[in-house]
C-alpha positions as CSV (number, residue, x, y, z in Angstrom):
1,M,46.0,-10.8,-4.2
2,K,43.0,-12.6,-2.4
3,T,40.0,-13.1,-4.3
4,V,37.0,-11.2,-3.0
5,R,33.8,-13.2,-3.3
6,I,30.6,-11.1,-3.7
7,G,27.1,-11.9,-4.2
8,V,24.1,-9.9,-5.7
9,I,21.3,-9.4,-3.9
10,G,18.3,-8.1,-6.0
11,A,18.3,-9.2,-9.8
12,G,16.1,-5.9,-10.9
13,H,17.4,-3.4,-13.7
14,L,20.3,-2.4,-11.4
15,G,21.2,-5.7,-10.0
16,R,21.7,-7.1,-13.5
17,I,24.1,-4.4,-14.3
18,H,26.2,-4.7,-11.3
19,A,26.3,-8.4,-11.7
20,R,27.7,-8.1,-15.5
21,L,30.3,-5.1,-14.5
22,L,31.4,-7.6,-11.3
23,A,32.0,-10.6,-13.2
24,G,34.6,-8.7,-15.4
25,I,36.8,-7.3,-12.1
26,E,40.1,-9.0,-11.6
27,G,40.2,-10.3,-8.3
28,V,36.7,-11.0,-7.9
29,E,34.6,-14.0,-7.8
30,L,30.8,-13.2,-8.7
31,V,29.4,-16.1,-6.8
32,G,25.7,-16.1,-7.3
33,V,22.4,-13.5,-7.3
34,A,19.4,-13.9,-5.1
35,D,15.9,-12.7,-5.7
36,P,12.5,-14.0,-4.9
37,V,11.3,-13.8,-8.6
38,L,12.5,-16.6,-10.6
39,E,12.2,-15.2,-14.1
40,A,14.7,-12.3,-12.8
41,R,17.3,-14.1,-11.0
42,R,17.5,-17.1,-13.5
43,A,18.3,-14.3,-16.6
44,V,21.2,-12.9,-14.4
45,A,22.4,-16.1,-13.4
46,T,22.4,-17.5,-16.9
47,E,24.0,-14.5,-18.3
48,N,26.8,-14.5,-15.9
49,K,27.0,-18.3,-15.2
50,I,26.5,-18.2,-11.7
51,A,24.4,-19.8,-9.1
52,E,20.7,-18.7,-8.2
53,T,18.9,-18.6,-5.2
54,A,15.3,-17.2,-4.0
55,D,16.8,-16.6,-0.4
56,F,19.9,-14.5,-0.1
57,R,21.0,-16.4,3.3
58,D,21.7,-19.1,1.1
59,L,24.7,-17.1,-0.2
60,I,26.0,-15.9,3.2
61,P,28.6,-19.0,3.6
62,Q,29.9,-18.5,0.5
63,I,30.8,-14.5,0.5
64,D,32.8,-12.1,1.8
65,A,30.5,-9.1,0.4
66,A,27.5,-8.2,-1.2
67,I,25.6,-5.4,-3.5
68,V,22.3,-4.9,-2.0
69,A,20.1,-3.6,-5.1
70,T,16.4,-4.8,-3.8
71,P,13.8,-2.3,-3.6
72,T,14.5,0.1,-0.7
73,R,12.0,-1.1,1.4
74,F,13.8,-4.3,2.0
75,H,17.4,-2.5,2.1
76,H,17.4,-2.4,6.2
77,A,16.1,-5.8,6.9
78,V,18.5,-7.4,4.2
79,A,21.6,-5.3,5.1
80,M,21.3,-5.9,8.9
81,E,21.2,-9.5,8.6
82,L,24.4,-9.6,6.3
83,I,26.5,-6.8,8.5
84,E,25.8,-9.2,11.3
85,H,27.4,-12.2,9.5
86,G,30.6,-10.1,8.7
87,I,29.6,-9.4,5.1
88,H,30.7,-6.3,3.5
89,L,28.3,-4.1,1.9
90,L,27.7,-1.9,-0.8
91,V,24.1,-0.6,-0.8
92,E,22.1,1.1,-3.5
93,K,21.1,4.4,-2.7
94,P,18.9,5.5,-1.0
95,I,20.5,3.8,2.0
96,T,17.4,2.9,3.6
97,S,13.8,4.3,3.4
98,T,14.0,6.2,6.9
99,V,16.7,8.0,9.1
100,A,16.0,5.6,12.0
101,E,17.0,2.6,9.8
102,A,19.9,4.2,8.4
103,E,21.1,5.3,11.9
104,E,21.0,1.5,12.9
105,L,23.1,0.0,9.8
106,V,25.5,2.7,10.3
107,R,26.0,1.7,14.0
108,A,26.0,-1.8,13.0
109,A,28.6,-1.7,10.4
110,R,31.0,0.3,12.7
111,W,30.5,-2.4,15.4
112,H,31.0,-5.4,13.4
113,N,33.9,-3.5,11.3
114,V,32.4,-4.0,7.9
115,V,32.6,-2.0,5.0
116,L,29.6,-0.2,4.3
117,Q,29.5,2.0,1.0
118,V,26.2,3.6,-0.3
119,G,25.7,3.9,-4.2
120,H,25.7,7.5,-4.8
121,I,27.0,6.9,-8.5
122,E,27.4,10.5,-9.4
123,R,30.4,10.6,-7.1
124,F,32.0,8.6,-10.0
125,N,30.8,10.4,-13.1
126,P,34.0,11.2,-15.0
127,A,32.2,14.6,-15.9
128,L,32.8,15.4,-12.0
129,V,35.8,13.9,-10.7
130,P,38.4,16.2,-12.6
131,L,36.5,19.2,-11.4
132,L,36.9,18.4,-7.8
133,P,39.8,20.7,-7.0
134,R,38.0,23.9,-8.5
135,L,34.9,22.7,-6.6
136,A,35.9,23.7,-2.8
137,R,33.4,25.5,-0.7
138,P,31.0,26.7,-3.4
139,R,28.9,29.5,-3.0
140,Y,25.8,28.5,-5.1
141,I,24.6,25.1,-6.3
142,E,22.0,24.5,-8.8
143,A,20.8,21.2,-10.3
144,V,18.3,19.7,-12.5
145,R,17.5,16.1,-12.5
146,Q,14.6,14.9,-14.7
147,G,13.2,12.6,-17.1
148,P,10.3,10.5,-18.3
149,Y,8.7,7.9,-16.0
150,S,10.5,4.8,-15.5
151,F,8.0,2.8,-13.8
152,R,11.1,1.7,-11.4
153,S,11.2,2.9,-7.8
154,T,7.5,3.8,-7.6
155,D,7.4,3.1,-3.8
156,I,9.6,6.0,-2.9
157,S,9.3,9.8,-3.9
158,V,11.2,11.6,-6.5
159,V,13.3,13.0,-3.7
160,L,14.7,9.7,-2.6
161,D,14.6,8.3,-6.2
162,L,16.4,11.2,-8.2
163,M,16.9,14.5,-5.9
164,I,19.0,12.1,-3.4
165,H,21.7,12.2,-6.0
166,D,22.1,16.1,-6.3
167,L,21.3,16.2,-2.5
168,D,24.6,14.1,-1.6
169,I,26.8,16.2,-4.0
170,A,25.5,19.5,-2.7
171,L,26.2,18.0,1.1
172,W,29.6,16.7,0.0
173,L,30.8,19.7,-1.8
174,A,29.6,22.6,0.9
175,G,30.5,20.7,3.9
176,G,28.9,22.9,6.0
177,T,25.6,22.4,8.5
178,V,22.1,22.3,6.7
179,C,20.4,25.4,8.2
180,D,17.3,25.5,6.7
181,V,15.2,23.6,3.9
182,S,12.2,25.0,1.9
183,A,10.7,22.6,-0.7
184,V,7.5,21.9,-2.9
185,G,6.4,19.0,-4.7
186,W,3.3,17.1,-6.1
187,T,2.1,13.8,-7.3
188,V,1.3,13.3,-11.1
189,M,1.1,9.6,-12.0
190,G,1.4,7.5,-8.5
191,G,1.1,7.7,-4.7
192,E,4.5,9.7,-4.4
193,D,5.9,13.0,-5.3
194,D,6.9,12.9,-8.7
195,F,8.0,16.5,-9.0
196,A,10.0,18.3,-6.4
197,Q,11.9,21.6,-5.9
198,A,14.3,22.2,-2.6
199,R,16.2,25.4,-1.7
200,I,19.1,23.9,0.7
201,E,20.7,26.7,2.7
202,F,23.9,26.0,4.7
203,D,25.8,27.6,7.7
204,D,28.6,29.4,5.6
205,G,26.0,30.9,3.5
206,C,26.0,28.4,0.6
207,V,22.7,27.8,-1.1
208,A,21.5,25.0,-3.3
209,N,18.5,25.1,-5.5
210,L,17.5,21.4,-6.7
211,T,15.1,20.2,-9.1
212,A,14.1,16.4,-9.5
213,S,11.1,15.4,-11.8
214,R,10.3,12.0,-13.2
215,V,7.4,13.0,-15.3
216,S,9.5,15.4,-18.1
217,H,9.6,14.4,-21.7
218,R,13.3,15.9,-22.0
219,P,15.9,14.2,-19.7
220,R,18.2,16.3,-18.2
221,R,21.0,15.8,-15.4
222,Q,22.9,19.1,-15.1
223,M,24.5,21.0,-12.4
224,Q,25.7,24.6,-11.9
225,L,28.2,25.6,-9.3
226,W,29.5,29.0,-8.5
227,T,32.8,29.4,-6.6
228,A,35.0,32.2,-5.3
229,D,36.9,32.3,-8.8
230,A,34.6,30.1,-11.3
231,Q,31.8,29.2,-12.5
232,I,31.5,25.6,-13.4
233,E,28.5,23.5,-15.4
234,I,28.4,19.8,-15.3
235,D,26.1,17.7,-17.8
236,F,26.0,14.2,-16.1
237,N,24.6,12.8,-19.3
238,T,27.0,13.8,-21.9
239,R,29.6,13.9,-19.6
240,R,30.9,17.4,-20.6
241,S,31.6,20.1,-18.3
242,T,32.8,23.8,-18.7
243,I,34.7,26.1,-16.6
244,V,34.4,30.1,-16.9
245,E,37.2,31.8,-15.1
246,T,35.6,34.7,-13.3
247,G,39.0,35.5,-10.9
248,T,39.2,35.9,-7.1
249,D,37.8,39.2,-5.6
250,S,41.5,40.8,-5.4
251,N,42.2,40.2,-9.0
252,R,38.8,40.1,-10.8
253,Q,38.9,42.8,-13.4
254,I,36.2,45.0,-12.3
255,L,34.9,47.6,-15.1
256,A,32.9,50.5,-14.4
257,P,29.5,50.7,-16.7
258,P,31.1,53.2,-19.1
259,Q,34.2,51.0,-19.9
260,L,31.4,48.1,-20.4
261,A,29.6,49.8,-23.0
262,A,32.5,51.0,-25.0
263,L,33.5,47.7,-24.9
264,G,30.0,46.6,-26.4
265,Q,30.3,49.1,-29.0
266,S,33.7,47.9,-30.1
267,P,34.2,45.3,-33.2
268,A,33.5,41.9,-32.1
269,P,32.1,42.6,-28.7
270,D,31.5,38.7,-28.3
271,R,35.3,38.1,-28.5
272,R,35.7,41.0,-25.9
273,F,33.3,39.0,-23.4
274,E,35.3,36.0,-24.0
275,T,38.6,37.7,-23.4
276,L,37.1,38.8,-20.0
277,L,35.6,35.5,-19.1
278,P,37.2,33.0,-20.7
279,L,35.5,29.4,-21.1
280,R,37.1,26.1,-20.8
281,E,35.7,22.8,-21.9
282,V,36.9,19.8,-19.7
283,E,37.3,16.5,-21.2
284,A,36.0,13.5,-19.2
285,A,37.8,10.2,-19.2
286,P,36.1,7.5,-20.9
287,Q,35.2,5.6,-17.8
288,N,32.1,3.7,-16.4
289,A,31.0,5.1,-13.2
290,L,29.4,2.1,-11.7
291,L,32.2,0.0,-12.5
292,E,34.5,2.7,-10.4
293,E,32.2,2.5,-7.7
294,Q,32.4,-1.3,-7.7
295,R,36.3,-0.8,-7.9
296,D,36.4,1.6,-5.0
297,F,34.5,-0.8,-2.9
298,V,36.6,-3.9,-3.5
299,E,39.8,-1.9,-2.6
300,C,38.2,-0.7,0.5
301,I,37.7,-4.3,1.5
302,R,41.2,-5.1,0.7
303,T,42.9,-2.5,2.2
304,G,40.6,-1.3,5.1
305,R,40.3,2.2,3.7
306,E,37.0,4.1,3.9
307,P,34.9,4.5,0.7
308,R,34.0,7.5,-1.3
309,V,30.6,7.4,-0.2
310,T,30.4,6.0,3.3
311,G,27.5,4.8,5.4
312,E,27.4,8.3,7.2
313,A,27.5,10.0,3.9
314,G,24.6,8.0,2.9
315,L,22.7,8.8,6.6
316,A,23.4,12.4,6.1
317,A,21.5,12.3,2.4
318,I,18.5,10.6,3.8
319,E,18.4,13.0,6.7
320,T,18.1,15.8,4.5
321,A,16.1,14.3,1.9
322,H,13.2,13.5,5.0
323,R,13.8,17.4,5.9
324,V,12.8,18.1,1.8
325,L,10.0,15.7,2.2
326,A,8.8,17.2,5.5
327,R,8.7,20.5,3.8
328,I,6.6,19.2,0.9
329,A,4.0,17.5,3.4
330,A,3.6,20.9,5.3
331,G,2.8,22.8,2.2
332,H,0.2,20.1,1.4
333,R,-1.4,20.8,4.8
334,Q,-1.7,17.2,5.7
335,T,-0.4,14.6,8.1
336,S,2.7,12.8,6.4
337,K,5.4,10.2,7.8
338,Y,7.8,12.5,6.9
339,D,6.4,15.5,8.6
340,V,8.8,15.3,11.9
341,P,12.2,17.0,12.2
342,A,15.0,14.4,11.4
343,S,15.9,14.4,15.1
344,A,12.8,13.5,16.3
345,E,11.9,10.9,14.1
346,P,9.9,7.7,15.4
347,S,11.2,4.2,15.3
348,A,11.5,2.7,11.8
349,P,8.2,1.3,10.8
350,A,7.7,-2.5,10.1
351,I,9.3,-3.6,7.1
352,L,7.3,-4.9,4.2
353,R,8.0,-8.4,3.5
354,G,8.6,-10.2,0.4
355,P,8.7,-13.8,-0.1
356,H,12.1,-14.5,1.5
357,W,13.4,-11.0,2.9
358,D,11.7,-11.9,6.7
359,H,14.2,-11.0,9.3
360,L,15.5,-13.7,11.5
361,P,15.9,-13.3,15.4
362,H,19.4,-11.4,15.9
363,Q,22.0,-13.9,16.2
364,P,25.2,-12.9,18.8
365,P,27.6,-10.6,16.7
366,L,30.1,-12.6,14.4
367,R,33.5,-11.7,13.4
368,R,34.1,-9.8,10.2
369,K,34.9,-12.2,7.3
370,E,38.3,-12.1,5.7
371,A,38.3,-12.4,1.7
372,G,40.0,-15.4,0.7
């Protein structure tokens, strides 16, 4: 088995966790960490006994793959340069700040034949994974994702910070085309929306109602789904799930009101309800979702298969997120960079550059790197 040499770009909260987990994966060599902030990169390097550098380009000759965990506004510039050198990428969510940037990354990854995976970690949540066979063609999806202000990702809306997790899951499970979006949102503590609620309608009739808040005192990460034969609840925090078997239209036991009234007056009516609509708890496997995401990334590099969360999936999520942001902006009756149709979005704005994130002129296409 060839060793896959990986570098971590960005030594913030997520970058530090990525580095710690990568160091324990068999067949992976954690080469180094890059970040312009000396204290941040040195802490990660010391913890994992790896090299550290201010400039991510210093790692390029030494690595086959990289995890991009920089602030979102730098994803495009950093990822494009790595792709042009044949480096396989796992880019943290959201894939980029804009739809145009995401489209360019997807095209470049295809052209250079590199793996482009996006860090929508909930796809690997052990509370969700065992339920996938029961979640085909949902009719209704409702999700709430909220918590206190973390003082991270303050440069992006809560739609791109938190709601995008549930947008990705809804798009993945529904599988249809989004035909309508409505949304509200507002700012509480910073310059971007801290609360948002969106209704996503699909062409097959499925509806998703999604709520996200980063100014709530009580943390919640929950999703409820209705399918043709079940009602499923998932708690992403506790990793506990339940299934209520409702039966299909053909075999469901439909009771008339007089029959229901009689059952309600019988002894132990609660037990009657449990018999008519049995509830089952589903045990989640003791897995680390981020570690499973990394393992999927490494396996894709080795085998050439597509990752569970492709660049195209990341693009679809950011496209829908921008439609949500456009509806919020329309509700505020103000001009916004989001207030345009996804298909008519202008070219990506200039990247805000940090000390070393400046983008070099494009070089001729290089061959894909092989792990070794």
